[in-house]
C-alpha positions, -999 to 999 in steps of 0.1 A, spaced: -240 -113 -162 -225 -146 -149 -228 -166 -115 -197 -171 -92 -196 -207 -78 -176 -206 -43 -158 -230 -20 -143 -254 -44 -118 -274 -32 -86 -283 -54 -60 -309 -40 -23 -292 -36 -4 -299 -66 -35 -297 -88 -38 -267 -113 -63 -246 -95 -81 -236 -128 -96 -270 -128 -119 -256 -104 -140 -243 -136 -147 -278 -145 -152 -288 -111 -178 -261 -107 -196 -275 -137 -199 -310 -125 -211 -297 -92 -240 -280 -109 -247 -307 -133 -240 -286 -163 -229 -295 -198 -199 -276 -215 -221 -266 -242 -241 -249 -220 -211 -225 -209 -201 -195 -228 -174 -184 -208 -153 -192 -177 -126 -182 -156 -108 -187 -123 -121 -158 -100 -104 -165 -67 -76 -188 -54 -67 -192 -16 -46 -216 2 -63 -236 31 -36 -246 55 -54 -250 87 -50 -289 89 -15 -298 75 -28 -333 66 -54 -317 42 -36 -287 29 -56 -276 -5 -65 -249 -22 -101 -233 -21 -112 -215 -51 -141 -198 -66 -149 -200 -104 -168 -172 -126 -193 -190 -152 -210 -172 -178 -238 -194 -192 -254 -193 -224 -289 -189 -209 -292 -161 -183 -325 -175 -169 -307 -204 -158 -279 -185 -141 -307 -169 -121 -322 -202 -109 -290 -217 -102 -282 -187 -79 -315 -189 -63 -313 -226 -55 -278 -235 -49 -257 -230 -22 -225 -213 -24 -237 -197 -60 -244 -160 -64 -252 -138 -96 -222 -116 -107 -229 -83 -124 -202 -62 -140 -205 -25 -128 -174 -5 -139 -170 27 -126 -193 53 -143 -171 82 -159 -197 107 -171 -185 143 -178 -211 167 -169 -217 207 -166 -198 236 -183 -164 233 -190 -138 238 -168 -118 271 -171 -86 252 -165 -75 218 -167 -72 199 -135 -39 198 -118 -30 164 -98 -1 168 -73 16 139 -67 20 106 -87 19 78 -64 -13 55 -68 -40 78 -58 -27 106 -80 -17 81 -109 -54 67 -111 -69 100 -108 -48 116 -136 -55 84 -158 -93 84 -153 -91 122 -160 -69 117 -194 -95 89 -208 -123 112 -205 -102 141 -222 -97 164 -191 -57 164 -201 -44 166 -165 -12 183 -155 5 163 -128 30 178 -107 56 154 -90 83 166 -66 105 134 -73 118 119 -106 106 93 -131 108 57 -119 142 54 -139 162 82 -122 144 76 -90 158 38 -90 190 51 -97 190 78 -66 174 53 -42 201 29 -51 228 53 -44 213 61 -15 214 26 -5 251 24 -12 267 55 -2 242 71 25 239 102 1 201 109 7 181 130 -18 152 146 0 131 152 -29 137 118 -46 138 86 -25 117 58 -12 89 81 -2 91 105 -31 90 101 -67 68 82 -97 50 57 -81 48 68 -44 64 47 -17 47 16 -27 69 13 -55 98 2 -31 75 -25 -12 63 -57 -19 36 -46 -40 7 -59 -20 -28 -52 -35 -48 -66 -9 -75 -42 6 -107 -45 30 -128 -13 15 -150 -36 -5 -155 -6 -31 -166 -20 -67 -138 3 -80 -113 -25 -66 -118 -50 -95 -115 -21 -120 -82 -8 -104 -69 -46 -106 -78 -49 -141 -63 -20 -152 -30 -29 -133 -30 -61 -151 -35 -45 -185 -5 -22 -178 19 -51 -170 12 -67 -140 9 -105 -134 -27 -118 -145 -29 -137 -115 -36 -105 -94 -73 -109 -108 -77 -142 -88 -53 -144 -59 -67 -141 -25 -35 -120 -16 -22 -108 -47 10 -88 -50 32 -73 -80 67 -71 -64 88 -38 -65 104 -52 -99 75 -57 -118 56 -27 -104 82 -3 -117 72 -13 -154 36 -9 -144 40 24 -135 60 34 -165 32 22 -187 6 39 -169 28 72 -175 30 67 -209 -9 61 -213 -15 95 -193 8 113 -216 -6 98 -248 -39 110 -240 -26 145 -236 -19 148 -200 14 165 -190 36 153 -163 63 176 -145 87 158 -125 113 175 -99 84 199 -95 72 206 -60 39 221 -49 49 258 -33 19 277 -30 -21 274 -31 -44 307 -36 -78 305 -26 -103 333 -33 -138 335 -23 -135 300 -8 -126 286 -41 -90 275 -54 -77 299 -80 -43 288 -86 -11 271 -74 25 277 -74 47 247 -84 86 251 -95 82 286 -94 54 291 -119 19 303 -109 -5 279 -127 -41 286 -129 -66 259 -119 -102 257 -102 -95 220 -97 -65 207 -75 -59 174 -62 -35 167 -33 -25 132 -37 9 140 -20 14 107 2 19 104 38 54 120 41 49 153 23 55 173 57 63 206 38 29 204 21 10 195 53 26 226 67 15 249 38 -20 234 44 -16 245 81 -4 280 73 -36 285 49 -59 277 77 -73 248 60 -90 221 80 -66 194 92 -70 171 120 -45 146 137 -48 108 128 -40 77 147 -10 59 131 16 31 141 51 29 151 77 3 154 101 -16 140 107 -41 111 110 -76 125 133 -101 104 135 -141 102 148 -166 81 120 -172 53 125 -211 59 115 -207 95 85 -190 86 76 -216 62 81 -240 88 61 -223 114 31 -221 89 33 -256 70 53 -278 95 66 -306 77 52 -293 42 73 -266 44 99 -265 11 67 -284 -10 72 -264 -45 35 -261 -46 32 -242 -15 35 -202 -19 63 -187 0 49 -184 36 37 -149 47 16 -140 80 -6 -114 94 -8 -112 134 -26 -86 156 -34 -84 191 -56 -61 211 -53 -53 250 -76 -26 268 -84 -9 236 -45 -9 225 -34 -27 194 -1 -43 182 4 -61 149 23 -71 120 19 -49 87 34 -51 52 49 -85 53 77 -87 26 84 -125 21 119 -133 8 124 -97 12 146 -68 26 145 -41 51 154 -9 32 167 27 42 137 47 37 145 81 50 130 110 33 148 137 55 184 144 65 193 132 99 166 105 104 165 71 101 133 51 87 128 13 77 106 -2 53 102 -36 36 104 -47 0 102 -77 -18 107 -87 -56 80 -105 -74 98 -139 -71 99 -136 -33 132 -156 -35 154 -140 -9 171 -159 24 150 -134 49 112 -128 55 100 -93 73 73 -71 83 66 -42 104 59 -50 142 39 -18 154 17 -6 180 -9 22 176 -3 58 185 -29 86 186 -35 120 203 -28 107 239 6 97 229 15 130 208 -14 157 215 -43 174 198 -26 196 175 -24 183 139 11 190 138 20 170 169 20 136 149 47 147 126 69 161 153 63 128 171 74 108 139 104 131 133 115 129 169 119 89 167 134 90 133 163 114 148 165 95 180 172 63 157 199 82 137 218 87 168 213 53 183 227 40 148 256 62 153 252 83 119 255 75 84 220 63 83 230 32 101 198 17 118 194 6 155 193 -31 158 182 -56 186 178 -94 187 147 -107 202 160 -121 230 176 -89 239 143 -71 234 122 -92 253 146 -94 281 151 -58 285 188 -54 279 208 -37 251 224 -56 221 220 -81 193 228 -114 192 237 -119 155 231 -153 148 214 -172 120 196 -140 106 222 -118 85 204 -82 87 193 -70 53 194 -35 56 218 -18 33 236 7 51 245 -15 82 231 -18 115 239 -9 152 232 -30 184 210 -9 203 185 -7 233 147 0 218 138 11 253 157 45 249 138 50 217 102 43 223 77 55 250 73 30 278 37 21 263 48 14 229 79 -6 240 57 -26 262 31 -32 233 58 -41 212 73 -69 235 38 -80 242 33 -85 205 64 -103 201 58 -129 226 21 -135 215 29 -137 180 60 -163 190 31 -185 203 8 -181 173 35 -186 149 65 -208 161 98 -192 157 83 -159 156 102 -147 186 134 -171 181 162 -155 199 182 -145 167 152 -128 152 162 -92 144 144 -57 151 154 -28 129 142 4 136 124 29 131 92 21 114 71 56 114 57 59 79 25 30 81 2 56 73 -7 98 74 -4 114 108 -30 137 96 -66 138 80 -70 165 54 -107 170 61 -132 169 30 -171 170 25 -193 148 7 -183 163 -26 -149 152 -17 -136 189 -17 -121 206 12 -148 226 31 -128 253 30 -119 256 -7 -141 246 -34 -122 224 -60 -93 215 -34 -95 176 -33 -75 159 -4 -70 125 -21 -55 92 -10 -33 79 16 -13 109 25 -49 128 30 -59 102 56 -85 83 29 -65 51 20 -43 27 34 -21 10 6 -22 7 -33 -55 -4 -43 -72 17 -18 -53 49 -28 -60 42 -66 -96 36 -59 -99 70 -37 -80 86 -67 -107 73 -87 -134 86 -68 -120 122 -68 -119 118 -105 -154 111 -109 -162 140 -86 -142 164 -108 -161 149 -140 -194 155 -122 -183 190 -113 -177 204 -148 -165 188 -185 -132 192 -200 -118 224 -205 -119 238 -242 
């Protein structure tokens, strides 16, 4: 047990770890009463530019547990902390076969890791390549426009998050979040993710973490088959009995579908099997790109450039009559990347390395869409995405060039791009375009409204030479693969829809947490196969 001491101000330029000593002084404690301490959280308070500071929380383990309870009861901003790691307790009769996990993104990876640690020796099927070959395939696409539909920004070891900023923020409030962060740190993520208010790994560091997790799964007896796509699921008597992948029929009674939000062929398989799948709202839009220095000045004013300040990042939103427009997946010092997974379609995403040292900043600028925009059929959202991606390919002129429009033209409703200070970072080139020809009028209007509104909230956001590059369609899954309280499909016991692709997560940490939840459900349904 320990106590968490919150709202400890630390001046900008001072080491935030001094919050532990400040917490002791605040509570009138002596160093001898302390068994252990560490920085629990650091956030930057830049609301007043004449008093920019860190706001920290410190976790103190005292030698006297009774004193911890008294302090938590009487002191404002102090509460008890009890470490409650997830319970992994194999139960019931041994499973007939080892569990099969489809997909090695965060959900599948953490599901397989948790199962492997309890002796289940999971078999993991991943359509893409291991991260080393995957990086080579992606970089080849970015140089030449030669797309590998099985191995790209969307598919391969680590999932779509491997080519991102590696953000670890989440709003789900699940106790498993802390466990996931500790595992990531143990496998090579920066230790600061355990206390930063907005933690990130960066695409470069995340790749090493992915390799290390793979090694642990294999060391514990798991098996990973790369370049192996799920082709069939056999259900008999309301239960999963086998799956087919890579031309091989694999007996299984526990099948985890952690396929990611872009596995359209897998969704088609579920439709054909008659499994319950519902349409889900998602968002579409563009990547908006600025000079990072402009974002820093908009956030910090005259303090921009202070080496003690982090690279500026933002999150902006607006709702009008129940409709939303917002920024998403902001990549400080990053690049806009080609992220297609199907031939003849343009998709954009954003990516940053850990250092976030590039000249540009970018984020998704997206508007929410739902069945009002594309219909009630669960296939309709996928068709809507594909229609936008193919239209973007045509507007770009082919070769996976992306359509691009500058903010002044976009807001004025005229075609073209005013290429000024912001040099587009999209690797395959951009073509001046008119996004009114791409988006439905309601979506186009919401994006215009958002750009104007965010320019009022963050000076420079709507500057004339701000660039908009499209199209961003893979913000989240367009479907939800339904499951019951036991986390199984109601139509097939032993089939576990999991993670972001199934509609139960929205980022690296929440997807990993869902993978852990599914692993716990499998453990509760049977012990490891003999």
